[in-house]
C-alpha positions as CSV (number, residue, x, y, z in Angstrom):
1,M,90.5,-53.4,48.6
2,F,89.7,-57.6,48.5
3,L,87.0,-57.3,45.8
4,L,89.0,-54.5,42.9
5,V,92.5,-56.5,43.4
6,L,89.8,-60.3,42.3
7,L,87.4,-57.9,39.5
8,Y,90.3,-55.6,38.5
9,P,93.2,-57.8,37.6
10,A,94.7,-55.6,35.0
11,Y,93.7,-52.7,33.0
12,A,93.3,-52.4,29.4
13,Q,91.7,-49.8,26.8
14,S,88.4,-50.9,26.6
15,H,85.7,-52.0,28.9
16,P,83.9,-54.4,30.0
17,H,86.8,-57.1,31.4
18,V,84.5,-59.1,33.5
19,W,81.0,-60.3,32.9
20,V,78.1,-61.4,35.0
21,D,74.9,-63.4,34.2
22,A,73.0,-62.2,37.1
23,A,69.3,-62.9,38.5
24,L,67.4,-61.3,41.4
25,I,65.6,-63.1,44.4
26,I,63.2,-61.0,45.8
27,H,62.1,-62.7,50.0
28,R,59.0,-61.8,51.2
29,N,57.7,-62.3,55.1
30,D,55.0,-63.7,56.1
31,A,53.0,-60.3,55.6
32,G,53.8,-60.4,52.1
33,E,56.2,-57.4,52.3
34,V,59.3,-57.9,50.2
35,S,61.8,-57.7,52.9
36,A,65.5,-58.6,51.0
37,L,66.6,-58.5,47.5
38,E,69.4,-61.1,46.5
39,P,71.3,-60.5,43.8
40,V,72.7,-63.6,42.1
41,W,76.0,-63.3,39.8
42,I,77.6,-65.5,37.4
43,F,80.8,-64.6,36.5
44,D,82.7,-65.6,33.3
45,D,84.7,-68.6,33.0
46,L,87.7,-66.6,32.0
47,Y,87.5,-64.3,35.1
48,T,86.5,-67.3,37.6
49,A,89.8,-69.4,36.3
50,S,92.1,-66.2,37.5
51,V,89.8,-65.6,40.1
52,L,90.0,-69.3,41.5
53,S,94.0,-69.1,40.7
54,D,94.2,-66.5,43.6
55,L,92.0,-68.1,45.8
56,D,93.1,-70.9,46.0
57,E,95.1,-70.1,49.2
58,D,97.3,-73.3,50.9
59,Q,97.7,-74.7,46.4
60,S,95.9,-77.9,47.1
61,G,94.5,-77.6,43.4
62,K,90.9,-77.0,44.5
63,V,89.7,-74.2,45.6
64,E,88.0,-75.2,49.3
65,K,84.1,-73.8,50.3
66,P,85.8,-71.7,53.4
67,E,87.7,-70.0,50.8
68,L,85.1,-69.2,48.8
69,L,82.8,-68.1,51.6
70,T,85.9,-65.6,52.5
71,F,86.0,-64.4,49.4
72,A,82.4,-63.9,48.8
73,K,82.2,-61.7,52.3
74,E,84.6,-59.7,51.3
75,A,83.8,-58.9,47.8
76,V,80.5,-57.8,48.9
77,G,81.5,-56.3,51.7
78,N,83.3,-53.8,49.3
79,L,80.4,-54.0,46.8
80,Q,79.0,-51.6,50.0
81,E,80.8,-48.0,49.1
82,W,79.1,-48.6,45.5
83,D,75.7,-49.8,47.2
84,Y,76.2,-53.1,45.8
85,F,76.1,-51.7,42.7
86,L,71.8,-51.7,43.1
87,K,69.8,-48.5,42.2
88,V,66.4,-49.2,43.6
89,K,63.9,-46.7,43.7
90,R,60.2,-47.2,45.2
91,E,57.4,-46.4,44.3
92,D,56.6,-44.7,47.5
93,A,59.8,-42.7,47.4
94,S,60.9,-43.5,50.7
95,V,64.9,-44.8,51.2
96,L,66.5,-47.9,51.1
97,Q,68.0,-49.3,53.7
98,Y,70.2,-52.1,54.3
99,K,71.0,-53.9,57.7
100,K,74.2,-54.2,58.5
101,E,74.4,-58.0,58.9
102,I,74.6,-59.2,55.0
103,M,74.2,-63.2,54.4
104,T,77.0,-64.7,51.6
105,D,78.0,-67.1,49.5
106,G,80.3,-68.2,46.9
107,T,79.9,-71.7,44.4
108,V,81.3,-73.0,41.4
109,L,78.5,-73.8,39.1
110,N,79.7,-75.1,35.7
111,D,83.5,-74.2,36.2
112,R,81.6,-70.4,36.5
113,L,81.9,-68.5,39.5
114,L,78.7,-68.2,41.7
115,L,78.2,-65.3,44.2
116,R,75.0,-64.2,45.8
117,F,74.1,-61.8,48.6
118,R,71.4,-61.1,50.6
119,L,70.3,-57.8,51.7
120,E,67.3,-57.7,54.0
121,L,65.3,-54.3,54.2
122,A,65.0,-52.0,57.8
123,D,62.1,-51.0,56.4
124,P,60.3,-53.9,54.2
125,I,58.7,-52.8,50.9
126,K,55.0,-52.4,51.9
127,A,52.2,-55.1,49.2
128,G,51.3,-53.4,46.7
129,T,54.5,-51.0,46.3
130,S,56.1,-51.0,42.7
131,V,59.9,-50.9,43.1
132,K,62.5,-50.3,40.2
133,V,65.9,-52.1,40.1
134,Q,69.2,-51.5,38.4
135,M,72.1,-53.7,38.5
136,Y,74.7,-51.5,36.9
137,D,78.8,-51.2,37.5
138,P,78.7,-47.6,37.0
139,S,82.4,-47.6,35.3
140,Y,81.2,-51.0,33.5
141,F,84.3,-52.8,34.0
142,I,82.2,-55.1,35.0
143,A,78.8,-55.8,32.4
144,I,75.7,-57.2,34.7
145,D,73.2,-58.7,32.5
146,F,70.0,-59.7,33.7
147,I,69.4,-64.0,32.7
148,D,66.7,-63.7,30.3
149,D,64.4,-66.3,31.3
150,K,65.6,-66.2,35.3
151,T,65.6,-62.4,35.7
152,V,63.4,-62.4,38.7
153,S,62.8,-65.0,41.3
154,Y,60.7,-65.1,45.1
155,L,60.6,-66.7,48.7
156,P,58.7,-68.4,50.2
157,S,57.7,-69.2,46.3
158,T,54.2,-70.7,48.0
159,Q,53.4,-66.6,48.2
160,S,51.9,-65.4,45.0
161,G,50.8,-62.0,43.6
162,C,54.2,-60.8,42.6
163,T,54.5,-59.2,39.7
164,H,57.2,-57.9,37.1
165,S,59.2,-56.5,33.9
166,V,61.8,-56.0,31.9
167,T,62.7,-52.7,29.9
168,H,66.0,-52.6,28.0
169,P,68.1,-49.8,27.7
170,D,66.2,-47.4,25.2
171,D,69.6,-47.0,22.9
172,Y,70.3,-50.4,22.4
173,A,66.8,-52.5,22.8
174,E,67.4,-52.7,18.7
175,S,71.0,-53.4,18.8
176,T,71.9,-56.8,17.7
177,T,75.0,-56.3,19.5
178,S,75.0,-57.8,23.1
179,L,76.0,-54.8,26.2
180,S,78.5,-58.0,27.5
181,D,80.0,-56.9,23.7
182,L,80.4,-53.3,23.7
183,V,84.0,-51.7,24.5
184,F,85.0,-48.3,25.1
185,S,88.1,-45.9,25.5
186,D,89.7,-45.3,28.6
187,E,88.7,-42.0,27.8
188,E,84.4,-42.4,26.9
189,V,85.0,-43.7,30.5
190,A,86.1,-41.2,32.4
191,E,84.2,-38.5,30.9
192,N,80.9,-41.2,31.3
193,P,81.6,-42.1,35.1
194,D,78.5,-43.8,35.7
195,L,78.9,-45.2,31.7
196,G,76.6,-48.4,33.6
197,S,73.6,-46.8,34.0
198,I,73.2,-46.2,30.3
199,F,73.6,-50.5,29.3
200,A,71.5,-51.2,32.4
201,K,68.3,-53.0,31.9
202,T,65.3,-52.0,34.4
203,V,63.4,-54.1,36.4
204,E,60.2,-53.3,38.2
205,I,58.4,-55.8,40.8
206,K,55.2,-55.2,42.5
207,C,54.3,-57.3,45.4
């Protein structure tokens, strides 16, 4: 699988191996309903360097935009099996379903790989409905942490009326250790198949 080959280049005795700064763009339709979720991931510089060397298929010394777009499309396609590393709970308990067509993009920003993908909702979320979102890799191989000052943004920006709040994991709310710096043995990971959920921040959004 393309994503796993690129994101999991080697296994070792500690976790995580890849670090991602994340944000979430909320798209709204003309009725003010939430119509799409767009995760934005910025990978750490060391992982970026290893990936870019693999993506330079023509050995030109530079990764071209088409190569980045191919990576983005195949990587996001392989994320479907894990629900795109998104756990979304709607206040009305409706099951979230995404349309098949997914808009993806890949670029390099300040020497870091940026991946973004837009998930269109088959059933838009009605105005006034609260939604809780977590973003994590269940294995915690990849540490995904929301950017504090840019956690959520909204499009179109001219619409108003949205609010959001961030809840930190209870066990680590007062910890001075960054979640991205925590390490675990492979045995601990095997005993906790949904390890990533323990450390995932919860973002509650209401539009």
